[in-house]
C-alpha positions as CSV (number, residue, x, y, z in Angstrom):
1,X,258.7,73.4,107.8
2,X,258.3,69.7,108.5
3,X,255.8,67.1,109.2
4,X,255.7,63.4,110.0
5,X,255.0,61.0,107.1
6,X,251.6,59.4,107.5
7,X,248.5,58.4,105.7
8,X,248.5,61.6,103.6
9,X,251.5,60.3,101.8
10,X,253.8,62.9,100.2
11,X,251.0,64.9,98.4
12,X,251.0,67.5,101.2
13,X,254.7,68.2,100.6
14,X,254.1,68.6,96.9
15,X,251.1,70.9,97.4
16,X,252.8,73.1,99.9
17,X,256.0,73.5,97.8
18,X,253.9,74.2,94.7
19,X,252.2,77.2,96.6
20,X,255.4,79.2,96.9
21,X,258.9,79.4,98.1
22,X,258.8,77.0,101.0
23,X,260.9,74.0,101.8
24,X,259.0,71.1,103.4
25,X,260.9,68.3,105.1
26,X,259.1,65.0,105.7
27,X,260.4,62.9,108.6
28,X,259.7,59.3,109.4
29,X,257.8,58.8,112.7
30,X,260.1,55.9,113.5
31,X,263.1,58.2,113.4
32,X,261.8,60.7,115.9
33,X,262.9,60.2,119.5
34,X,260.2,59.1,122.0
35,X,260.4,59.5,125.7
36,X,260.4,56.2,127.6
37,X,257.1,55.7,129.4
38,X,255.3,58.6,127.7
39,X,252.1,57.1,126.4
40,X,250.0,60.2,125.9
41,X,249.9,61.1,122.2
42,X,248.1,64.2,121.0
43,X,248.6,66.4,118.0
44,X,249.5,69.4,120.2
45,X,252.2,67.5,122.1
46,X,253.5,66.0,118.9
47,X,253.6,69.3,117.1
48,X,255.6,71.0,119.9
49,X,258.0,68.1,120.0
50,X,258.5,68.1,116.3
51,X,259.0,71.9,116.1
52,X,261.6,71.7,118.9
53,X,263.5,68.8,117.3
54,X,263.3,70.5,113.8
55,X,264.8,73.7,115.2
56,X,267.5,71.7,116.9
57,X,268.4,69.8,113.7
58,X,267.6,66.5,115.5
59,X,265.3,65.1,112.7
60,X,266.4,63.0,109.7
61,X,264.3,63.8,106.6
62,X,263.2,61.0,104.3
63,X,263.5,61.2,100.6
64,X,260.0,61.3,99.2
65,X,259.3,59.2,96.2
66,X,258.2,61.0,93.0
67,X,254.6,60.6,91.9
68,X,255.3,57.6,89.7
69,X,257.2,55.8,92.5
70,X,254.3,56.5,94.9
71,X,251.8,55.2,92.4
72,X,254.0,52.0,92.0
73,X,254.0,51.6,95.8
74,X,250.2,51.9,95.9
75,X,249.9,49.3,93.2
76,X,252.0,46.9,95.2
77,X,249.9,47.6,98.3
78,X,246.7,47.1,96.3
79,X,248.0,43.8,94.9
80,X,248.9,42.6,98.4
81,X,245.5,43.6,99.9
82,X,243.6,41.9,97.1
83,X,245.7,38.7,97.3
84,X,245.0,38.6,101.1
85,X,241.3,39.1,100.4
86,X,241.3,36.3,97.8
87,X,242.8,33.9,100.3
88,X,240.3,35.0,102.9
89,X,237.4,34.3,100.5
90,X,238.8,30.9,99.6
91,X,238.8,30.0,103.3
92,X,235.4,31.3,103.8
93,X,234.0,29.3,100.8
94,X,235.6,26.1,102.1
95,X,234.4,26.6,105.6
96,X,230.9,27.2,104.4
97,X,231.0,23.9,102.6
98,X,232.4,22.1,105.6
99,X,229.7,23.5,107.9
100,X,227.1,22.0,105.5
101,X,228.9,18.6,105.6
102,X,230.4,19.0,102.1
103,X,234.0,17.9,102.3
104,X,236.1,17.4,99.2
105,X,238.2,14.2,99.4
106,X,239.4,13.6,95.9
107,X,242.7,15.5,96.0
108,X,244.0,19.1,96.4
109,X,241.8,22.1,96.7
110,X,241.5,24.7,93.9
111,X,242.4,22.3,91.1
112,X,240.1,22.0,88.1
113,X,238.5,18.9,89.6
114,X,237.9,20.7,92.9
115,X,236.4,23.7,91.1
116,X,234.1,21.4,89.1
117,X,233.1,19.7,92.4
118,X,232.3,23.2,93.9
119,X,230.2,24.1,90.8
120,X,228.2,20.8,91.0
121,X,227.1,21.5,94.6
122,X,223.3,21.9,95.1
123,X,221.7,23.1,98.2
124,X,218.4,22.1,99.9
125,X,217.7,25.6,101.3
126,X,217.5,28.6,99.0
127,X,219.5,30.7,101.6
128,X,222.4,28.3,101.3
129,X,222.2,28.5,97.6
130,X,222.4,32.3,97.7
131,X,225.2,32.3,100.2
132,X,227.3,29.7,98.4
133,X,226.7,31.4,95.0
134,X,227.7,34.8,96.5
135,X,230.9,33.3,98.0
136,X,231.8,31.6,94.8
137,X,231.3,34.6,92.5
138,X,232.6,37.1,95.1
139,X,235.8,35.0,95.2
140,X,235.9,34.9,91.4
141,X,235.8,38.7,91.1
142,X,238.7,39.1,93.6
143,X,240.7,36.4,91.7
144,X,240.1,38.3,88.5
145,X,241.4,41.5,90.1
146,X,244.5,39.7,91.4
147,X,245.1,38.3,87.9
148,X,244.7,41.7,86.3
149,X,246.9,43.5,88.8
150,X,249.5,40.8,88.7
151,X,249.6,40.6,84.9
152,X,249.7,44.3,84.5
153,X,252.3,44.9,87.1
154,X,254.5,42.0,86.1
155,X,254.6,43.3,82.6
156,X,255.6,46.7,83.9
157,X,258.2,45.2,86.2
158,X,256.7,46.5,89.4
159,X,255.8,43.5,91.4
160,X,257.9,40.5,92.1
161,X,256.3,37.2,92.9
162,X,256.1,38.0,96.6
163,X,253.8,40.9,95.7
164,X,255.5,43.1,98.3
165,X,258.6,44.5,96.7
166,X,259.2,47.3,94.2
167,X,261.3,46.6,91.2
168,X,262.1,49.2,88.5
169,X,260.2,51.9,90.2
170,X,261.0,55.4,89.0
171,X,262.4,54.2,85.6
């Protein structure tokens, strides 16, 4: 039996193999041949093609990670997603200030001085105050999560500074 790796991860393989004497091969979708010009993609067409290629020995199985390695991969993905979100929130906060004519001109952004400047901003309209406060605190919660994930994972040797590579997984 085989299936293409996808959003279900490798839990399906583990579950099926735990149910009884069955061997499940997981193949990478990028390693299955595609017909040039064939743009129609349905489960039925893919299943027939996969079964035919599996019977013919034309598929290359991938080595699934163990549960610990898969957890480490998810931690790296989470760290990356949260850092992207933190950057997006920083940009959103700065753009909000600029739209209201508040431009910081005393040096680099996100220094202590800049943060103090942000904290000192007051707004004429209560809607702006609510928006700005939400942007500041929402950004703060994401930054705390990044710090927690980065600190935990760096201590465990799982995330390098790029936040995208595994190191020491499976040890």
